[in-house]
Structure formats: C-alpha cells, structure tokens
C-alpha positions as CSV (number, residue, x, y, z in Angstrom):
1,X,0.0,0.0,0.0
2,X,1.6,3.2,-1.2
3,X,0.8,6.6,0.4
4,X,2.3,10.0,-0.1
5,X,2.0,12.7,2.5
6,X,2.7,16.1,0.8
7,X,3.0,18.9,3.3
8,X,3.1,22.5,2.1
9,X,4.6,24.9,4.6
10,X,2.7,27.9,3.3
11,X,5.1,30.7,2.3
12,X,8.4,29.1,3.6
13,X,10.6,30.4,0.8
14,X,14.3,29.9,0.8
15,X,15.7,32.8,-1.2
16,X,14.8,35.1,-4.1
17,X,14.3,33.8,-7.6
18,X,16.3,35.2,-10.4
19,X,13.4,37.3,-11.6
20,X,12.4,38.5,-8.1
21,X,13.3,42.1,-9.0
22,X,10.5,42.2,-11.5
23,X,8.1,41.5,-8.6
24,X,9.7,44.0,-6.2
25,X,11.2,41.1,-4.1
26,X,14.9,41.3,-4.7
27,X,16.9,40.0,-1.8
28,X,14.0,38.3,0.0
29,X,14.7,35.1,2.0
30,X,11.9,34.0,4.2
31,X,13.7,31.1,6.0
32,X,16.8,33.1,6.5
33,X,14.8,36.0,8.1
34,X,13.0,33.5,10.4
35,X,16.4,32.0,11.4
36,X,17.5,35.4,12.8
37,X,15.1,34.8,15.7
38,X,16.3,33.3,19.0
39,X,13.2,31.1,18.8
40,X,14.3,29.4,15.6
41,X,15.3,25.8,16.1
42,X,14.9,23.1,13.4
43,X,17.3,20.2,14.2
44,X,15.0,17.5,12.7
45,X,14.6,19.3,9.4
46,X,18.4,19.8,9.4
47,X,18.8,16.0,9.7
48,X,16.6,15.6,6.6
49,X,18.8,18.0,4.6
50,X,17.0,21.4,4.7
51,X,20.2,23.3,5.2
52,X,22.0,21.3,2.5
53,X,19.8,22.7,-0.2
54,X,21.5,24.7,-2.9
55,X,21.6,28.4,-2.0
56,X,21.1,27.9,1.8
57,X,24.7,29.0,2.5
58,X,23.8,30.9,5.7
59,X,23.3,27.8,7.8
60,X,25.4,24.7,8.4
61,X,24.1,21.5,6.8
62,X,24.6,18.0,7.9
63,X,27.3,15.5,6.7
64,X,24.7,12.8,6.3
65,X,21.3,14.0,5.1
66,X,18.5,11.5,5.6
67,X,16.3,12.7,2.7
68,X,16.4,13.6,-1.0
69,X,16.5,17.4,-1.2
70,X,16.3,20.0,-3.9
71,X,15.6,23.7,-4.5
72,X,12.5,24.5,-6.6
73,X,12.0,27.4,-9.0
74,X,8.6,28.7,-9.9
75,X,7.9,28.5,-13.7
76,X,4.5,30.2,-13.4
77,X,4.0,33.9,-13.6
78,X,3.0,35.0,-10.1
79,X,3.7,34.4,-6.4
80,X,0.4,33.6,-4.8
81,X,-1.0,30.5,-3.1
82,X,-3.3,29.4,-6.0
83,X,-0.7,29.5,-8.7
84,X,1.9,27.9,-6.5
85,X,-0.2,25.0,-5.5
86,X,-1.5,24.5,-9.1
87,X,2.1,24.3,-10.2
88,X,3.0,21.8,-7.5
89,X,0.2,19.7,-9.0
90,X,1.5,20.1,-12.5
91,X,-0.1,23.1,-14.0
92,X,2.2,26.0,-15.0
93,X,0.4,29.3,-15.4
94,X,1.8,31.3,-18.3
95,X,0.1,34.5,-17.3
96,X,-0.4,36.0,-13.9
97,X,-3.8,36.2,-12.4
98,X,-5.2,39.8,-12.3
99,X,-4.4,42.1,-9.4
100,X,-6.0,45.4,-8.5
101,X,-3.6,47.9,-6.9
102,X,-6.1,50.7,-7.5
103,X,-9.1,48.7,-6.3
104,X,-11.8,46.9,-8.4
105,X,-13.5,48.6,-11.3
106,X,-17.0,50.0,-11.0
107,X,-18.6,47.4,-13.1
108,X,-17.4,44.6,-10.8
109,X,-18.6,46.4,-7.6
110,X,-22.0,47.4,-9.2
111,X,-22.6,43.7,-10.1
112,X,-21.6,42.6,-6.6
113,X,-23.8,45.2,-4.9
114,X,-26.7,44.1,-7.1
115,X,-26.2,40.5,-6.2
116,X,-25.9,41.1,-2.5
117,X,-28.2,44.1,-2.0
118,X,-25.4,45.7,0.1
119,X,-23.0,48.6,-0.5
120,X,-19.2,48.4,-0.5
121,X,-16.6,50.0,1.8
122,X,-12.9,50.4,1.2
123,X,-12.1,48.8,-2.2
124,X,-8.3,49.1,-2.1
125,X,-5.3,47.0,-1.1
126,X,-5.3,46.8,2.7
127,X,-4.0,44.8,5.6
128,X,-6.7,42.4,6.8
129,X,-6.3,43.3,10.5
130,X,-6.1,47.1,9.7
131,X,-9.1,47.1,7.4
132,X,-11.5,45.9,10.1
133,X,-10.0,48.4,12.5
134,X,-10.6,51.3,10.1
135,X,-13.9,50.2,8.5
136,X,-15.4,47.9,11.1
137,X,-17.5,50.6,12.8
138,X,-19.0,51.9,9.6
139,X,-19.7,48.3,8.4
140,X,-21.6,47.5,11.7
141,X,-23.6,50.8,11.4
142,X,-24.5,50.5,7.7
143,X,-24.3,46.8,6.8
144,X,-22.1,47.7,3.9
145,X,-19.5,45.0,3.1
146,X,-15.8,45.7,3.5
147,X,-14.2,44.7,0.1
148,X,-10.4,44.8,-0.2
149,X,-7.5,43.2,-1.9
150,X,-3.7,42.9,-1.6
151,X,-0.8,42.4,-3.9
152,X,-2.2,39.0,-4.6
153,X,-5.1,38.1,-6.9
154,X,-7.8,38.2,-4.3
155,X,-11.2,39.7,-3.7
156,X,-11.7,39.7,0.1
157,X,-15.0,40.4,1.8
158,X,-14.9,41.2,5.5
159,X,-18.1,41.2,7.6
160,X,-19.0,41.1,11.2
161,X,-20.6,37.7,12.1
162,X,-23.5,39.4,13.9
163,X,-24.2,41.7,11.0
164,X,-23.7,39.1,8.2
165,X,-24.1,35.5,9.4
166,X,-21.2,33.4,8.2
167,X,-23.3,31.3,5.8
168,X,-24.7,34.4,4.3
169,X,-21.1,35.8,3.8
170,X,-20.3,32.5,2.0
171,X,-23.2,33.1,-0.3
172,X,-22.0,36.6,-1.1
173,X,-18.6,35.1,-1.9
174,X,-20.2,32.5,-4.2
175,X,-22.0,35.4,-6.0
176,X,-18.7,37.3,-6.3
177,X,-17.0,34.1,-7.6
178,X,-19.6,34.0,-10.5
179,X,-18.9,37.7,-11.3
180,X,-15.1,37.4,-11.1
181,X,-14.4,35.3,-14.2
182,X,-12.7,36.0,-17.5
183,X,-10.9,39.3,-17.5
184,X,-11.5,39.7,-13.8
185,X,-10.9,36.1,-12.8
186,X,-9.1,36.5,-9.6
187,X,-7.4,33.5,-8.0
188,X,-9.5,33.6,-4.9
189,X,-12.6,35.2,-3.4
190,X,-12.0,35.1,0.4
191,X,-14.6,35.3,3.2
192,X,-13.1,37.2,6.2
193,X,-15.6,37.1,9.1
194,X,-14.8,39.0,12.3
195,X,-16.2,39.7,15.7
196,X,-15.9,42.5,18.4
197,X,-17.2,45.9,19.0
198,X,-16.3,49.6,19.0
199,X,-13.2,49.5,16.9
200,X,-11.8,46.4,18.7
201,X,-12.3,43.7,16.1
202,X,-10.6,40.4,15.5
203,X,-10.9,37.9,12.6
204,X,-12.4,34.5,13.3
205,X,-11.3,31.1,12.1
206,X,-14.3,31.0,9.7
207,X,-12.3,32.2,6.8
208,X,-13.2,30.4,3.6
209,X,-11.6,30.6,0.1
210,X,-13.5,30.3,-3.2
211,X,-10.9,29.6,-5.9
212,X,-11.0,29.3,-9.6
213,X,-10.8,25.8,-11.0
214,X,-7.4,24.9,-12.3
215,X,-7.6,25.5,-16.1
216,X,-5.8,22.2,-16.9
217,X,-5.3,18.7,-15.7
218,X,-3.5,18.3,-12.4
219,X,-1.9,15.3,-10.7
220,X,-5.0,15.3,-8.4
221,X,-7.2,14.6,-11.4
222,X,-4.9,11.8,-12.6
223,X,-4.7,10.2,-9.2
224,X,-8.5,10.3,-8.9
225,X,-9.0,8.9,-12.4
226,X,-6.6,6.0,-11.4
227,X,-8.9,5.1,-8.5
228,X,-6.5,6.3,-5.8
229,X,-7.5,8.3,-2.7
230,X,-6.9,12.0,-2.7
231,X,-7.3,13.7,0.7
232,X,-7.0,17.5,1.2
233,X,-6.1,18.9,4.6
234,X,-6.5,22.6,5.3
235,X,-7.3,24.9,2.4
236,X,-6.3,22.4,-0.3
237,X,-9.9,21.7,-1.3
238,X,-10.6,25.4,-1.7
239,X,-7.4,26.1,-3.7
240,X,-8.4,23.5,-6.3
241,X,-12.1,24.3,-6.1
242,X,-12.6,20.7,-5.1
243,X,-11.3,19.4,-8.5
244,X,-9.6,16.1,-8.1
245,X,-10.2,16.0,-4.3
246,X,-12.1,13.1,-2.8
247,X,-12.0,13.4,1.0
248,X,-11.1,16.7,2.7
249,X,-11.0,18.4,6.1
250,X,-10.5,22.0,7.1
251,X,-8.2,23.1,9.9
252,X,-8.0,26.0,12.4
253,X,-4.3,26.4,12.2
254,X,-1.0,24.5,12.1
255,X,-1.5,22.5,15.2
256,X,-4.9,21.3,14.0
257,X,-3.4,20.6,10.6
258,X,-0.6,18.4,12.1
259,X,-3.1,16.6,14.3
260,X,-5.4,15.8,11.4
261,X,-2.5,14.7,9.3
262,X,-1.4,12.3,12.0
263,X,-4.9,10.9,12.2
264,X,-4.8,10.2,8.4
265,X,-1.5,8.5,8.8
266,X,-3.1,6.0,11.1
267,X,-5.7,5.1,8.4
268,X,-5.4,2.6,5.6
269,X,-5.6,4.1,2.1
270,X,-3.6,4.2,-1.1
271,X,-3.0,7.6,-2.6
272,X,-2.2,11.1,-1.6
273,X,-2.7,13.2,1.5
274,X,-2.1,16.8,0.5
275,X,-1.7,19.2,3.5
276,X,-1.4,23.0,3.7
277,X,-0.1,24.5,7.0
278,X,-1.2,28.1,6.7
279,X,-0.1,29.9,9.9
280,X,3.4,30.9,8.6
281,X,1.9,33.0,5.9
282,X,-1.4,34.2,7.4
283,X,-0.3,35.0,11.0
284,X,3.4,35.9,10.7
285,X,4.7,36.6,7.2
286,X,2.0,39.1,6.3
287,X,2.6,40.8,9.7
288,X,6.4,41.0,9.5
289,X,6.5,38.9,12.7
290,X,9.9,37.2,12.7
291,X,9.6,35.7,16.1
292,X,6.2,34.3,15.5
293,X,7.3,32.8,12.2
294,X,10.3,31.2,13.9
295,X,8.2,29.8,16.7
296,X,5.8,28.2,14.1
297,X,8.7,26.6,12.2
298,X,10.2,25.3,15.5
299,X,6.8,23.8,16.4
300,X,6.6,21.9,13.1
301,X,10.1,20.6,13.7
302,X,9.2,19.5,17.1
303,X,6.2,17.5,15.7
304,X,8.2,16.1,12.8
305,X,9.4,12.9,14.6
306,X,5.8,12.0,15.2
307,X,5.1,12.2,11.5
308,X,8.2,10.2,10.6
309,X,7.3,7.5,13.1
310,X,4.0,6.8,11.4
311,X,5.4,6.3,7.9
312,X,4.9,2.9,6.5
313,X,7.4,0.9,4.5
314,X,6.0,2.2,1.2
315,X,5.1,5.7,2.4
316,X,6.7,8.9,1.2
317,X,6.8,12.2,3.1
318,X,7.3,15.3,0.9
319,X,7.8,18.7,2.4
320,X,7.7,21.9,0.3
321,X,6.3,25.4,0.0
322,X,4.3,27.5,-2.5
323,X,6.0,30.9,-2.4
324,X,7.7,33.2,0.1
325,X,6.4,35.8,2.6
326,X,9.6,37.2,4.1
327,X,8.8,38.5,7.6
328,X,12.0,40.5,7.6
329,X,11.4,42.3,4.4
330,X,10.3,45.8,5.5
331,X,9.4,47.0,2.0
332,X,6.3,44.9,1.9
333,X,4.1,42.5,3.9
334,X,3.0,40.6,0.7
335,X,4.1,37.3,-0.7
336,X,7.7,37.2,-2.1
337,X,8.9,35.5,-5.3
338,X,11.3,32.9,-3.9
339,X,12.7,29.4,-4.4
340,X,11.1,26.8,-2.2
341,X,12.5,23.7,-0.5
342,X,11.7,20.1,-1.5
343,X,12.4,17.2,0.8
344,X,11.5,13.6,0.2
345,X,11.8,11.0,2.9
346,X,10.9,7.3,2.9
347,X,12.4,4.0,3.8
348,X,13.1,3.3,0.1
349,X,14.3,6.8,-0.8
350,X,18.0,7.2,-1.4
351,X,19.2,10.5,0.2
352,X,20.8,12.9,-2.3
353,X,21.0,16.3,-3.7
354,X,18.6,17.2,-6.6
355,X,20.2,20.6,-7.1
356,X,17.9,23.3,-8.4
357,X,14.8,22.2,-10.3
358,X,13.1,24.4,-13.0
359,X,9.5,24.0,-11.8
360,X,7.4,23.1,-8.8
361,X,5.6,20.7,-11.2
362,X,8.4,18.2,-10.7
363,X,6.7,17.4,-7.4
364,X,3.5,16.3,-9.1
365,X,5.4,14.4,-11.7
366,X,7.3,12.6,-9.0
367,X,4.1,11.5,-7.3
368,X,2.5,10.2,-10.5
369,X,5.7,8.2,-11.3
370,X,5.6,6.7,-7.8
371,X,2.1,5.4,-8.4
372,X,3.0,4.2,-11.9
373,X,0.8,6.7,-13.7
374,X,1.8,8.1,-17.1
375,X,1.7,11.8,-16.5
376,X,-0.4,14.3,-18.5
377,X,1.0,17.2,-16.6
378,X,4.1,19.4,-16.7
379,X,7.3,18.5,-14.8
380,X,10.0,15.8,-14.6
381,X,10.2,13.3,-11.7
382,X,13.1,13.9,-9.4
383,X,13.5,10.2,-8.3
C-alpha cells in the first residue's frame, strides 16, 4: 500500500528567484529571516537536509542528510497561493492572475452590490487586520460589506458575524465568484468574518476561500482517475475548487493541521494526503512577525518525529512550500517571489542532492511516477 503525504509549509521560501526584482522582491529570503530569531530551532529538518539545499549558505548543513533534497524554481508567472499549488500539482500558469492595486472597477462592484443588496466599503489594497479596525464601525452601522484586496489576486470580503451570518457571507462570496471570471478572474474570493465591538475587532477562524478551478489537468485529477484516494487537509480543497479532491477536512491552524495529518497517517488508504499549513503566511509573514514565524517553524520541527514514526514501509513524506512571505522584508508584507525547498523522505528513498529544479511541477510528476501513472502534466520526476 503506497501513500504520499505532501505537506506545504505555506510561504516558507528559501531565497529570491532570479526574476524577483520584477516583482519587487529582490533580496528576500523567508527562511533566513526567520532564522535570525532566537526562537528558531529546526534540528529535525536539518537532519533531513533542509540546510544542505543549494543556496542555503547561511546555515550549516549535515554531513549525512537523511532525505532527498532540492531547491525549486517557480515557472509560473505569479507568487500567490493558488498559482503555487497549481504548479506543485503540475499546471504551469503562463500569465499571472489579475491584481487590483487601485481597487476593483465600478462594473465589478456594481454587479456585486446588485447580487448582495449591500453597499461596498474600502475597495483598495489593505492589511486584513487594519481594514476591520478602520472600517469595522462603519460596516456595523451601515451593513455595507468591506471589500479589499492585496498584492495577490484576491477579492476579500470582511463582515461582522453578527451583521452578516457566516453562511450568508459565504453566499456573497459565491456570488462574487460567479462575477469574477474571464478578464476579472481573480485567483481567490475570500470570506473574512470578524467579531468584536467599537473598533476592537478580531478575525475569526471561519475564513473560507473560493478559488478558480485549475484550467488544466493536475496530478489530483490523474490520481483520482486511477482510482486512488486524494485527501485534502487545510485549504487544499478550496485552492483547487474541489477538483480532483475526494475526502477533505478544514483546519483551524498549524497545530490542528498536524493533528489531522497524524490521524490520516493512522488510516489505511492508497494515494495522496495533501496538506497545507497556513499559519506561517497568514499569521506571521504578512505581519512581519519574525519571532512568530520562527516559533511556528520550530513547532513543526518538534512534531516532525511523530510524523516520521507513522510512515509505513512504502510511504513517502514530501515537504515543500508554495511561495515566500519574508517576515524580515520591511518594504512589503506581501508574498515574495522565492525558491522553495523540497524534501522527500521514505524508507526506500535514497538521500541525495537534486540541485535546483526548474519548476514546482516536478513534485506532481514525481508523485505520479511513484504510483506508476503516465503523466499528463508538466514536470519531470526527481526520483
């Protein structure tokens, strides 16, 4: 029985890509910034070979790495979660998804207001924590929806849970998803519910993403077509709009994501368990919180032995990322265009150095090869 556990450490980039300057991200290095914190401690990832990866010249590697390791380049145009995960699964996006640094055009907002019966506040790039601080009172008073974006291809809708019930907010997001296609086909429409009163508002864990369907075949489709199990943990189901996903479970954060992954590791199935651990990006990278980012990485490292202990004889553990979000980069709090790590550990995997790979899609290709499936996706297997 073969199983692959693919864990995406959301935003854990390991150094700027050659074209990072085009994205305003020259010199970024998420992992290096996190490592400046006194709370950073990753001895178990070091044993696997994290610090032996090409370009990680700021930390000491190990003389005997226990995993196959490589540095991944992003071939797609973009640096967001959707495009990064699609590429991991074998689809390379030749054009970036649309972004709105000046806010969304009138025709989009008019259609959205018509669909929801509510007005719109903000309509500009904004920090998710700041936007509810600045517009929360007006929203509570008027019922108008807080619509904002970022440097990523997202249409975000914030609403107080007592003003707009969560399920109603989800309905508004579905309406926006129908509107935002074609020219305005953003990668994700995101529900951002919050609670609180009188300017003191906090976001809840009821966030929900409504993504575009991948425009081409992914390894998830091929695994499903071959009769294998495909499990999504965290926001994986949302990122792929459910396409190619069989079973799925949402998570409330990294700890919950790790616990649910461990539960799946105790079950019998043949196929893929695809996991996203989102806290690095959502809670720390976007807030330039170096210590918080470091603590989250250290926590994953502390739990890693439990994951390794549950691997069966034919199981593979793969660890990677989807982009960067450098907490030490003071020019921006947005995602950064970076290389990502790729580690493969298994009882039948020969440790080794894969150098620098040209696309994240090599991950999907490697998984299909492991299951003996002739690939219809981009990428070249690494083992």
